[in-house]
C-alpha positions as CSV (number, residue, x, y, z in Angstrom):
1,M,-11.6,0.9,-13.0
2,D,-14.8,0.7,-11.0
3,L,-16.1,-1.5,-8.1
4,N,-17.8,-4.0,-10.2
5,Q,-14.2,-4.6,-11.6
6,V,-12.5,-4.6,-8.4
7,E,-14.8,-7.1,-7.0
8,N,-14.5,-9.3,-10.1
9,L,-10.5,-9.1,-10.1
10,S,-10.3,-9.8,-6.2
11,K,-11.9,-13.3,-7.2
12,N,-9.7,-13.9,-10.2
13,I,-6.3,-12.5,-10.2
14,T,-3.3,-14.3,-9.4
15,T,-1.5,-12.5,-6.7
16,S,0.5,-15.1,-4.7
17,E,3.6,-13.6,-5.9
18,L,2.8,-9.6,-5.5
19,F,4.4,-7.7,-2.7
20,G,3.9,-4.0,-3.7
21,C,1.5,-1.8,-2.5
22,D,0.5,-0.8,-6.1
23,C,-0.8,-4.3,-6.7
24,S,-3.5,-3.7,-3.9
25,L,-6.7,-3.5,-6.1
26,A,-8.1,-1.1,-3.6
27,N,-4.9,1.1,-3.8
28,V,-5.3,1.1,-7.4
29,F,-9.0,1.9,-7.4
30,L,-8.7,4.8,-4.6
31,Y,-5.7,6.5,-6.7
32,Q,-6.7,6.1,-10.1
33,E,-7.3,10.1,-10.1
34,K,-4.5,11.1,-8.3
35,Y,-2.2,8.9,-10.1
36,K,-3.9,9.1,-13.4
37,I,-4.0,5.2,-13.7
38,S,-5.8,3.8,-17.0
39,S,-6.4,-0.2,-16.5
40,Y,-8.2,-2.7,-18.5
41,I,-8.2,-6.7,-19.0
42,K,-7.2,-8.3,-22.3
43,D,-6.5,-11.7,-22.6
44,S,-6.9,-12.6,-19.2
45,V,-4.0,-10.3,-18.0
46,L,-4.4,-6.9,-16.3
47,F,-3.0,-3.8,-17.6
48,R,-2.4,-1.2,-15.7
49,F,-0.8,2.4,-17.1
50,Y,0.2,5.2,-14.7
51,Q,0.5,8.8,-15.9
52,T,2.2,11.4,-13.6
53,T,5.7,12.7,-13.5
54,P,8.4,11.6,-16.2
55,N,10.0,8.9,-13.8
56,H,6.6,7.5,-12.7
57,T,4.7,7.4,-16.1
58,G,4.3,3.8,-17.8
59,W,3.1,0.3,-17.1
60,A,3.3,-1.5,-14.2
61,F,3.9,-5.2,-14.3
62,P,1.2,-7.2,-16.0
63,V,-0.9,-9.2,-13.6
64,P,-2.3,-12.4,-15.1
65,L,-5.8,-13.6,-14.1
66,K,-6.2,-17.4,-12.9
67,T,-7.1,-18.0,-16.5
68,A,-4.1,-16.5,-18.0
69,G,-1.8,-19.4,-19.8
70,E,1.9,-19.6,-19.1
71,D,3.1,-17.1,-22.0
72,F,0.9,-14.3,-20.5
73,L,4.1,-12.2,-20.1
74,K,5.1,-12.6,-23.7
75,A,1.6,-11.9,-25.1
76,A,1.4,-8.9,-22.4
77,I,4.7,-7.2,-23.6
78,A,3.7,-7.6,-27.5
79,E,0.6,-5.7,-26.4
80,I,2.8,-2.9,-24.9
81,I,4.7,-3.1,-27.8
82,K,1.9,-2.3,-30.5
83,S,0.6,0.5,-27.9
84,G,3.5,2.7,-28.5
85,S,3.6,3.6,-24.9
86,R,6.7,1.7,-23.8
87,Q,7.7,2.8,-20.5
88,F,7.6,0.6,-17.4
89,C,7.2,1.9,-13.7
90,Y,7.1,0.5,-10.3
91,C,8.3,-3.0,-11.1
92,S,9.9,-5.0,-8.3
93,Q,13.7,-6.6,-8.9
94,N,11.8,-9.9,-9.5
95,Q,9.6,-8.3,-12.0
96,V,12.4,-6.9,-13.8
97,R,14.0,-10.0,-14.4
98,L,10.9,-11.5,-15.5
99,I,10.7,-9.0,-18.3
100,D,14.0,-9.1,-19.0
101,E,14.0,-12.9,-19.6
102,C,10.9,-12.6,-21.7
103,L,12.6,-9.8,-24.0
104,A,16.0,-12.1,-24.3
105,A,13.7,-15.1,-25.3
106,H,11.1,-13.4,-27.7
107,F,12.0,-9.9,-28.3
108,P,15.5,-9.8,-28.8
109,G,15.4,-6.8,-30.6
110,Y,14.5,-4.7,-27.4
111,K,16.0,-3.9,-24.1
112,I,15.3,-1.7,-21.0
113,E,17.9,0.3,-19.2
114,W,16.1,0.3,-15.6
115,Q,16.7,2.7,-12.8
116,T,15.2,2.8,-9.3
117,F,14.3,5.7,-6.9
118,R,14.6,4.8,-3.3
119,G,11.8,7.1,-2.3
120,D,9.4,4.5,-4.2
121,S,10.5,1.6,-2.2
122,D,7.9,-0.1,-0.2
123,Y,8.7,-1.2,3.3
124,L,7.6,-4.9,4.3
125,Y,7.5,-5.7,7.9
126,L,7.0,-9.4,9.3
127,Q,3.3,-9.3,10.9
128,K,4.8,-11.4,13.9
129,N,7.5,-8.8,14.7
130,L,5.3,-5.7,14.7
131,A,2.7,-7.8,16.8
132,E,5.1,-9.2,19.3
133,L,7.7,-6.4,19.1
134,P,10.5,-8.9,20.3
135,G,14.3,-8.1,21.3
136,K,16.3,-5.2,21.6
137,N,15.3,-3.7,18.3
138,Y,12.1,-2.8,19.5
139,Q,12.7,-1.6,23.1
140,K,11.9,2.0,21.8
141,K,8.6,1.0,20.5
142,R,7.9,-1.2,23.7
143,N,8.7,2.1,25.8
144,H,6.5,4.2,23.9
145,I,3.4,1.9,24.3
146,S,4.3,1.6,28.1
147,R,4.3,5.6,28.1
148,F,0.7,5.2,26.6
149,N,-0.5,2.8,29.3
150,R,1.0,4.8,32.0
151,I,-1.0,8.0,31.0
152,Y,-4.1,6.3,30.2
153,Q,-4.1,3.3,32.0
154,N,-7.8,1.8,31.5
155,Q,-8.9,4.8,29.7
156,W,-8.7,3.4,26.0
157,A,-10.2,0.8,24.0
158,F,-9.4,-0.7,20.5
159,K,-11.9,-1.8,17.7
160,T,-11.7,-3.3,14.6
161,F,-13.4,-3.0,11.5
162,P,-15.6,-4.6,10.1
163,E,-16.2,-6.7,13.2
164,A,-17.6,-2.9,14.9
165,D,-19.3,-0.4,13.4
166,I,-16.5,2.2,13.4
167,K,-16.5,3.7,10.0
168,N,-17.7,7.1,11.2
169,D,-15.1,7.1,14.0
170,I,-12.5,6.4,11.4
171,L,-13.7,9.6,9.6
172,A,-13.5,11.7,12.9
173,V,-9.7,10.8,13.4
174,E,-9.3,11.8,10.0
175,A,-11.4,15.0,10.3
176,K,-9.2,16.0,13.5
177,W,-5.8,15.1,12.2
178,F,-6.8,17.2,8.9
179,A,-7.7,20.0,11.1
180,E,-4.5,19.8,13.3
181,N,-2.5,19.7,10.2
182,D,-3.8,22.7,8.5
183,G,-5.5,20.5,5.9
184,A,-7.8,23.4,4.5
185,N,-4.7,24.9,3.1
186,D,-2.7,22.0,1.6
187,A,-4.2,20.5,-1.8
188,D,-2.3,17.1,-0.9
189,L,-4.0,16.7,2.1
190,Q,-7.2,17.6,0.7
191,A,-7.0,15.1,-2.0
192,E,-6.0,12.4,0.7
193,Y,-9.1,13.4,2.6
194,G,-11.5,12.6,-0.1
195,I,-9.4,9.1,-0.7
196,I,-9.8,8.3,2.9
197,K,-13.5,8.8,2.6
198,N,-14.0,7.0,-0.4
199,A,-12.3,4.0,1.1
200,V,-14.4,4.2,4.1
201,E,-17.5,4.5,1.9
202,N,-16.5,1.4,-0.2
203,A,-14.9,-0.4,2.3
204,E,-16.7,-3.6,1.7
205,A,-16.5,-3.8,-2.1
206,L,-12.5,-2.9,-1.7
207,N,-12.1,-5.6,1.1
208,I,-10.8,-2.9,3.3
209,T,-10.1,-3.6,7.1
210,G,-9.5,-1.2,9.6
211,A,-9.4,-0.2,13.1
212,V,-9.8,2.7,15.6
213,L,-8.0,3.5,19.1
214,Y,-10.1,5.2,21.5
215,V,-9.0,7.3,24.6
216,C,-11.2,8.4,27.1
217,G,-14.1,7.7,25.0
218,E,-13.2,9.6,21.9
219,P,-11.6,8.1,18.8
220,A,-7.9,9.2,18.5
221,A,-6.2,7.1,16.1
222,M,-7.0,5.0,13.1
223,T,-5.9,2.9,10.3
224,L,-7.1,1.2,7.1
225,A,-5.3,-1.5,5.4
226,S,-6.4,-4.0,2.3
227,P,-4.8,-7.0,0.8
228,V,-2.2,-7.3,-1.9
229,S,-2.2,-11.1,-1.8
230,P,-2.8,-14.0,0.8
231,S,0.2,-13.1,2.5
232,V,0.9,-9.6,2.2
233,L,-1.5,-6.8,3.8
234,D,-1.3,-3.2,2.6
235,V,-1.6,-0.6,5.3
236,L,-3.2,2.2,3.3
237,F,-3.5,4.9,6.4
238,E,-2.8,5.5,9.9
239,K,-3.3,8.5,11.7
240,A,-3.2,9.7,15.3
241,C,-4.3,12.9,16.9
242,A,-3.1,15.0,19.5
243,P,-2.5,14.7,22.4
244,A,-2.5,10.9,22.2
245,A,-0.1,11.0,19.2
246,E,2.6,12.6,21.4
247,N,1.9,9.8,24.2
248,G,2.5,6.7,22.2
249,A,-0.8,6.5,19.9
250,Y,1.1,5.5,16.8
251,A,3.1,2.7,18.5
252,V,-0.1,1.3,20.0
253,I,-2.4,1.1,17.0
254,N,0.4,0.0,14.7
255,Q,1.0,-3.1,17.6
256,L,-2.6,-3.8,17.9
257,F,-3.6,-3.8,14.2
258,A,-0.6,-6.3,13.6
259,E,-1.8,-8.6,16.3
260,H,-5.2,-8.6,14.5
261,S,-3.6,-9.2,11.1
262,A,-2.3,-12.7,12.1
263,N,-3.5,-14.0,8.7
264,Y,-0.6,-12.4,6.9
265,T,3.2,-12.9,6.9
266,Y,3.8,-9.3,6.0
267,L,2.6,-6.1,6.3
268,N,3.4,-3.6,3.3
269,R,3.7,0.2,4.9
270,E,4.2,1.7,1.9
271,E,6.9,4.2,0.5
272,D,8.7,7.3,2.3
273,L,8.5,9.0,-0.9
274,G,11.9,10.3,0.0
275,I,11.1,12.3,2.9
276,E,14.2,11.8,5.6
277,G,11.8,12.0,9.0
278,L,9.3,9.5,7.4
279,R,12.0,7.1,6.1
280,K,13.9,7.3,9.9
281,A,10.3,6.3,11.1
282,K,9.8,3.2,8.6
283,L,13.3,2.0,9.2
284,S,12.6,2.3,13.1
285,W,10.1,-0.7,12.6
286,K,12.8,-2.7,11.2
287,P,11.7,-3.7,7.7
288,E,12.1,-7.3,6.9
289,I,12.1,-6.2,3.1
290,I,12.7,-2.9,1.5
291,L,10.9,-3.4,-2.2
292,D,12.9,-1.5,-4.3
293,K,10.5,-0.3,-7.5
294,Y,12.3,0.2,-11.0
295,H,11.7,2.4,-14.0
296,G,12.4,2.1,-17.7
297,K,11.8,2.4,-21.1
298,L,11.6,-0.1,-23.8
299,V,13.7,0.4,-26.9
300,K,15.1,-1.1,-29.8
301,I,18.6,-2.4,-30.1
C-alpha cells in the first residue's frame, strides 16, 4: 500500500463499524513491512493479508468501499477461497459472526474453527472517561497528575499537531526515549524508531494527529494517533522520558490528548502483546471494551 492508496481509501472506505487498530489505514501503511502486509482492492473491497507467525498469518476481515454492494462479503470469501490461502486473522467477534453467517448461507461446504489470543485484544476507552477521569476508578490517575503539577507547577506546556509545528519535538522525544531504553541494542526498538519517523514525515497523508508535553521548555512526552473510523481514534504511540515519566507525564499527556480528541467516542490504545506489566497498565485505565481478535483456517467439511 502506498500513500496515494491511503489517501484514496480514506475518502472511500466504509469504516463506521470498525473498531480494531488493524483497520487504521495509517497503521496498515506503517506496519506493512514489519507484519508483511500485502493489500489490494478488487470489486470495491479492500483485502489485507498478514504473514508473520503461524497464529498471525491470514486474511483480515475484508473491508468494503462505499461503492461495494450488500453481498460484498460473499464475493470476498469466494475470492479468498480461490486464492488458496484460507486462513483468517485479527477478526473481531462481530466479524467472526458475519463470516460464519456468510459461510452457512453461501458456502455450506466450509467452516472455520476460531481461536483467540488474549495478547492480541485491543483496549478501547471512552474518550470522555480519559479526558475527565471521573470517580474513584481514576483516583490514582488524578493523583499522578497532581504530583506532576506540584513538581512542575507552571513550568510545563502542551501543544498539539497539526495545530502547532512540533514534528521535530515529537522525534526528539522518541530519540531520547530510544537512548534511555538502550534502543541501539534492540532490533524491535530500532524498527519502531523507523516507523515513528515515517509516521511523522507522512503525517498529513496518513491523517495523523499528535501532541507534545514540554517540561521546563524541553519536549518530555509525545503521542501520535490516527482514525480508525469517525468514532474511534487509534493511539499509535505514546512515549515519555525521564525524569518527567516518573513524575506523572504519561498520565498528563494521556488525559490532555483525550481532551483534545473530543470528536471521537473511543480511543483505541491497542493490544498488550501478552506482556503482564503492559496489561496491568492498560487495565488500570478502565477500558470500556476489550476487543478480542480471532484467528482461524477455512476448511472443507
